[in-house]
Each structure stands twice: as structure tokens, then as C-alpha cells.
C-alpha positions, 0 to 999 in steps of 0.5 A: 063759533060755527055758523048755525045749522038750526034755529038760533038762540037769540038774546037781547039786542043790547048784548051785541057788542062792537066786537061781535059785530066785527068778528061774528061767524061768517055764516054767509058770504061777505061776513067780516073776518079779522084783518090780514096780518093781525091776530085777533085778541080772542085767538091770543087768549085761547092760545095762552089758555090752551098752552097752559092746559095741554102742558099739564098733560105730560108734566107728570111723566117725570114724577112717576117715581116720586108718586111711587114713593109717596103713595107706596104704590107700584109703577103700574099703578102710578102710571094711571096718573098719566093714563087716566088723563088720556082716557078722559080726553079720549072720552070727552073730546067727541062730545065737544063738537056738539057742545061748542055749537050749543054754548057761547065762546065765553061759556065754553072758555069759562067751563074749560078753565074753571074745570081745569083749575078745580082739577088742578087744586084737587090733584095738588092737595090730594091725600091719596092716590085715588084723589089724585086720579080724581083731580087728573080726570077733572083736569082732563075734562077742562083740557078736552074742551080748549083745543077744539074751541081754539081751532073752531074759533080760529077757522071762524074769525081768521081770513083764509089767506092768513090762517097759516100764520095764525095756525103757526101760533097754535102750534105752541099749544098743540105740539110745543106744550106736550113736548115741553111738559117733561122738561118743565116738570124735570126742573120743578122736581129738582126743587120740590115734590110732585105737588109743586107742579100743580102749585105752579100751574094752578095760579097761572091757570086761574090768572089766565082764566080770569083775565082771558074771560074778562077780555074774551068776546063771543064769536059766532052764534049758538044753535039749539040742538038736542043731545043724543045721550046714547051717542055720549055713552057710546063715544065715552065708553068706546074711545076710552075703552080702546085707549085703555086697552092700548095702554095695557099692551105689554103690561097685561095678558094678551087676552085682557088687552084684546078684550078691551081693544075689541070691546072699544072697537065694537062700541066705536062702530056702534057710535059711527052707525048711530051718527050716520043715522042721526045725520039724516035729521042733523042731530049727530053728536059728531058729524061724520060728513066731515070725512066726505071732504077729501083734504080733511080726510087725508089730513086726518090720516097724515096727522094721526100717523104723525102723532103716532111717530111724534108721541111714541118717540117723545117717550123713548128719548127720556127713557134712554137718557134716564135708564141707560145714560143715568141722567136726572129728571132735571138733566133730561128735561134740559136736554129735550127742552131745545127741541120743544122750543124749536117746534114752538118758535118755528110754528109761526114762521112756517105758517107765514111761509105756508100762506105764501107758497102752500102746503106741499113745498113744506109738508113733503120735505118735512115728512121726508126729514122726519122719517130720515131723523127717526131712522137716524135716532135708530142708530144711536148708541150707549155713548152717542155724544149729547150734542148729537142727541140734542141736534137730532131731537131739535131737527126732528121737532123742526121737521114736525113743525113744517108738517103740523101747521100746514096740515091742520090749516089745509084740513080744516080750511076745506070744511064748511063753516058749520062743520068746523067744530065737528072737524076740530072734535074729530081731529082732537079725538084721533090725536089722542087715539093715535098717540095712545097707539103710537106709544103702545106700539113702540113700547111693545116693540122695544120691550119684546126686542129687549127681552129677546136680546137678553134671552140670547145673552146680551147685557142689560144695557145692550139689550135695552139699546137694541130694543130702543133702536128697533122702536125708533126704526118702527117710528120711522116706518110709521112716518112713511105713511106721513110721506105717502099722505103728503103727496096727496095734499093740495097746495092750498085749501079751497074755500067751501061754499058759505065760508068767507075767504077773507078777500 
């Protein structure tokens, strides 16, 4: 998956397959990559698996009312079915950089899919809400490995001039899956209980995992490096505590929220200091030398701001459609589905265009369009025609497709091969944190504005509409950071020393 940075673990020479010889990690200049224009089988398999596991992250969004009824719990408690997944992702992803360097592609894949499938089974048959939470934690543990594994493998086996096209296919898993999650669950909940969601996902996950493992070949070489357990504890405790504090914004006393967020920040600071010390002996859990690469750092900031606006806004539209317009879960799911499909279908096309013309002609107009559309959504009202809402949402998702694919490609493409797994890990971690920040921030803005208008005598519907408009406007303001960062991007990533350019 990455070029070795230390002594390599060698196996029997007979275990080296023809595939491994053709698509081994480009540890040295001249190492082979996949032919331009052809997506390696390993990437297709990983995209399919990643789509399945990430789709599950948002499938319970529409199921919260059902969980409240079945388990006789409050909405705050039921929301833990979503929060615990996010917390586990935030805790586990920082470890994946080290993990992916230590194990083979097949081992990482098998670990992720078996873990996810077991978690799905536990959640689907859970007799109590506590058991459901255990299942969600196990599911998230498997999910946390898949995206860094996919990104790391892609950067290793795909030629530099072809990465945009292939990265566009990754958009299906990265952005389309979470966008389609509520839509899929809305359809399933129309036909059965919330358990049907897990009953449908489980056999798909098992089949994808089984056939994927049979076809998958190891890519690259592993490294033998000790793990810093202090780093694991600090990373898991810091990121999960920080994200938990954000999830309590607007639901708990500000003193409690500040304590969790402050505690999380302190632990993350200690984690960073420890990684800087471990880097001197090449033993960091998460190698922060990735941040010395300018384009990667700019891409991180841009992607973080983009996900804050994306995930925060993705939460707002279903709230509006169900709470104000009175639509059912199924109707809401069908209305937001075209946007998710648009993002997924456009991803590969955007990738092809990126390979030809570079990032700036795509990302800069896409960023401006995203901000304009979020401001446009801040002007919707209680009687805005549904075709207008669908058009705005589809256009927003399309603009995001022109941003995410080029930025992912150019950010990771500037890293040295031995940093691919660490870069993917850092990107995935900040994606979770940014999503949590964006969701918390926009919900707080909406809630505070709604309460303020209600106190001034506005009707319940008008107060909610006013709060929603302010939240969408705030998403547009966050998007201004995306525009600013897009202006700092180069057109193409430069192939670093030691990487294979694919020429």
C-alpha cells in the first residue's frame, strides 16, 4: 500500500503473484502502475466495499422516530445511534495510517469487512438499544479502515495522469454514499421496521466482502514498525471527546459542552506533540510531515470547509421537508435522491476533465457555485415549489462533485509514496471532525434563531423557517473559505521524488 519506510517483512517467494509483480507499490522510480485508461480491479473492489460501508453511516437518520418508539427512549438517546458511529470513526481513523502500513491489502480488507458485517448482524438483531449501540460501534470500526485503504491503494497503483478519472469513481463512495443513505433508509422504512435496514445491508456486505477477498491481490509491501499505545489512547480519546462535545452543542449546558470540547482539544494537542517527537525515529502513529506539503495542507483546509458546509446542509433539507412541509420519510428520501445520484454520476466525468485541464478550472467555479446555491437555499420559504428545491439540491451536489474529486487527487498526489496512508488517515479524520463541526454549528444557528423569532411572537412555522434560512446562509459563509483555498491550488499536482508519474 505504501513504499516501505523500514525493514520489510518478507514472505515465501512463491507467494508473489503475477498481479503483485505488475502492480507492486512504486517504491522506486520506474515501478509499474496500472495502464492509463484502465481502472485496476483492486480499485473497483475497494470502491464497491467502501460504498456499502459508508452508505450505512447515514442510513439511520430517518429511523430515529422508530427507535424512540420501539425502545421507549427519548430523541436525545436515540440520536446516539448516529453519534456513536461518528465518534468511533473519529477514534479509529487516526490509527489506520500505521495499520495500513503494517498489514497487507487483503488482511486490511478482510478485517474491515468482517468487522463491519459482525457489527451489522449485532445491530440488526439487537434486543436492547444498548446492544444496537454496540453493533454500531463495531460497524464503524470496519468502516473507518475502508476509505484510507481505498485512497492509499489508489495512489499506489494508478498512474499520476490517470488519477483524476479513477478518483472520480471514488466519489461514489466518498460523497454519494452518505448523501444517498437517508434516501435508501426512507424507502426501506416504508416497507418495514428499522431492522430491515440492517437485514438488507448484511447480505450485501457479506457477498461484497467474500467475492472481493477472493479477487483481491496484495498491493505494495508491509513495514514492521512498533505502535505507540500512548498515541492510540490520545488519538482515540482526543478526537472522540472533541466530536462528542460538538454533538452536544445545543443539547447540553454550555459548561458541559466546553468541558468536552476543551478536553478533546487538550488531548489532541498532546497527541500532536507526541507525533512530532516520534517522527524523529520514524515511529509516528500519524505522520504529520504530510502537512509540510503545501498542496496537501491547502487541500485539507478546503476539504474540511467543504464537508462542514456539505454535511451540515445535508441535515437541514430533510428537517425542512419533514418538520415544515410534512413529508414522509419515503417522500423525503425520494426528493433528496436525485442530488446524491448527480454527485455520484458526475464524479467520474469530473475526474476525466481534471486529467485534461487540471484543478483550478473546475474547483474555482465549483466553489463559487456552491456558495451561490447555499445562499439560494437560504431564501427558500414554506411554500417553495418542490421542483425548485430538487433543482437547487441537484445543482449543489453537482458543484460539490467538481470540488471533491480534483482536491482529493491533487492533495494526496503531492505526497511522497510512504506518506500516502498517513495522508489518507489524516484526511479521513478531519473529514469526520469537520462534518461534526458543521452539523453542530448549523444546528445551533438554526435553533437559536428559531427560539429568538418565537420569543418575538413569530408563529412556529415562521420561526423554524427563519432559523433554517440563517443556517443555510451560515453554510454559504463557510463556503467562502472553500473559494479562498481554491485560489491557492495549483492546476496539477507535482509528482514527488520517489513516486511514479506513470509516464
